[in-house]
N, C-alpha and C positions, 0 to 999 in steps of 0.2 A: 502493502500501500502504502500509496507517493505522500513525503514526509518535511514537515517545512518546520523554518528558525522563523520565529519574533526577534526583529530585536526592538526595544522599548526601552522608554524614559519613564519617570513616575516619582514624582514631590509625596516619599513615605508621610510623612506629617500626622496624616491621619485612619489612617493603613493601621491593620494588627501587623502587618510583612507582606512579604512575598509572599510566603506559600501557603496552601489553600488551608484555609482551617473551617471544623463547623458551625463554630458559634460566634464570629468576628469574619472580620472584614480585610480580605487581605488586596493583592495584585492580583497572584494568578487565579484568585476566587471571582476575581471583576472581569477578565479574560478570559475564563472559560463560557460563563454567560454571554459574553458578546461576542462572541463563536457559534454559543449556540444561538441564541438570536439571529444574525444573520447567517448563520448555511443552515438552520434546518434542521439542526443532527445534534444530540451532543457530544461533546469535545472534553476532550479529559488532555491539560496542556501538562506535560516534563518540567520543573525547571533544572536553571546551568548551578542554581547556588538555594541557598540560605540567607535574607537580609533580615532581622529583625526587627522591630517597629519602629519605627522613629525613622527608621533608615531611607535613605534617596539612591538613586538613579540615575545616568544618565543610558551608560548604555549595558539591558541584560538578555538571556536569553530566554525561550521558550522551546518547545520543539511539541509539533502534534503530528498525528498522522492520519487522514480523510480521502478518499476514494472521489469526493467532490469538484467536480472540476470548478474552478475560478480566477479572475486575476490574479498574483498578487500585491499589482496597486492599487486593484479595485476594492479586495480587501481590506488594507493598510484603509484607505479614504474611510469605509464604511464603519470602520473598530474607531477611529478615532471620530466620527460623528457620533456613537454611542457609547463610548466610553467615558469617564469623573473625568475631569476638567484635570486631573492632576498626574494621569495617564497621559500619557503618547504611544504611540506606534511607532517608529520610523522607517519598516524594511518590513517586507513578506517572505522570505527565500528556499525556494523548493533548491533539499540538501540530498545525497545519498540514505539509503531505504534503514541503514545500518549509524548514520550520524546521531550520538547522543549530545545533550546540550550540557549534561554536565560530564561525563565522561570524558567526550571529546573536548575540553576545554585546556587548552595549555599553559593558560594566563590567569591571573586575575587582576585588574588593578585597582585600588584603594587611594582615598584621599579624607583626611581630613582636619576639617578648619577649627580653627580654636582664633574668639579674639580676648584682648585683652582690656579694653573699653565696652560699656556700655552702648549697644546699638542697636535697636530695633528693629535696624532693617535686613541687618545678619543675622539676626538669630533665631533662624527655625534653619539654616542652614550654618548653624557655625556654633561653638561650644565656648559662653562665656568664661574665662579663668583668667580673670583679676587680678594673679599675683607677679612676679618680677620672676622671671627666668632666662635660667642659661644653658643659651644654646649651640655653647662652645660642647657641653655636656652631656645634651641629647643627643648632639650630632654622632656622637664618642660609643651612647648606644644602639644610636645605628649600627652601628660598626659589629657589636658583641652579637646585635639578633643579624646581622648578613654572614656569623660566622657559625650560626645555630642554627640544628638540622633536626630540635626534638622540641617542640613546644610542647608540653604537656601542661604546663608552668600558666599558659595563655591559652587554655583552653576550658573554660564555662562544663560544671560539672555534667549528668546524664547524654555527655550526647552518643550518641554513637556509629563508633569509628574504631578502626584497625588497629594505628599506631596514629602516633601525636608526627609522626617525619612534617616537616613542609620546609622549600627550598625557597629563600625568597631572591628576587636579581635584583630587588632597587629596593630601597630604606635609607629614607632621609629626610630633613625638615625644612622648606621654603618658606624663608621668614617676607612676605610682602612689602608690608613697613614696620612701622614701629607697634601699633596693637593687632595686627594679622600675618598669623602662622598657616603652615599647610603642612601635615605629617603625609607623606609619600609611602607607598608601600606597595608592588606587585611578588607574585608568587603562584607555585604551580596549584599550591592550594590553601586555605584558612579553615580553620575548630573555628564550634560554635564560640562567637565575642570576643576571638584573636588579636584583632587591630583594634577595638577596644581596652583590651589587654595591654598594648603596647604600647597605644596612644598616655591612657591611663599613670602606665611604675613613669615612662618616659617623665611626662608633666610633674611625674615627685618625685626624678632623677633631675630632671631643672630647675625642682626649686630646692633640693636641696636634701629635702628627708632624704635618700637613700643614694647611696656609690654607687659606681660601675663596678665594686665590686661586691657591693651589695644583689646586684640583679641579675649578678653570673651564679653571686647561692641561692635565688630562686629561677634562677632557667638548671640547676644542678637540682634542685628539688624533687622536681617534676612536683612542685604542688602548688593547687592554683588558688588556693588563699592565704599564697605569698604576694600574687600580682594583687596592683589593683585595677580594677574593671568599671572604676568611678564614670569614665569619661561618659559622655550624654549621647544616644543615638540620635538625635539630631548634628551632630555633626561630622558624621559620616555618608559619605557616596559610594558606590562603584561604580567610579566611571567606564571600565570597560572588559570585557570580558575576550579572550582570545582563542583564537581556532584553527585547527589549516587546513589551507585558502582550498587544498582538496576534496571538503566535503559538503559544496556548493555549488548545488551544477549552474552554476548561470552566475 
């Protein structure tokens, strides 16, 4: 049966997260309902990853199967006409029948924004953190993260994974101006709550609450109670999911 990838963006503020839930409003649930309305057939999508309640996205992917013939451009237009204003479909693309939005992803790129002064114009997409920070030490922490492969200390409990191994390909802070900064991290996979754990712990390092040696001890402990997960969801955005080009049919 033909398979398609949906590339979408969303503002996560008013949703319970990406993944469909029985008693809460989710991005996947809204996409499934919209597809069923337009195609007149029950459609179950598969997500590339999970994003928590309140997390935003510039590009994320779902896949679905259907034998119904349609124009991808027209279906994109129709979906955008019926979907909530906080969800947007970029494109719909045919892919190989074995392509998988989750398992074929080569890497995911996240950003996390903070602002250190009260600013109502950025508050829905940035974490207000009004404390002085030592970004030099925070960049040192990023080098430790890049050298790490076992991120069990940065995975929240009750997650169903076989291992905690992740390989980061980039990890650094960008200082946009005196008051606004952004954490950039890309990896082959991420664990539940991992990015917010990296950010929260980095901010503790930036404030001098813990040292680089303390960070290494936290990593070696393999205990998520030692890391800091207090960074709010609002600051986190999934920027991109990267796939091998050969799975796309056009």
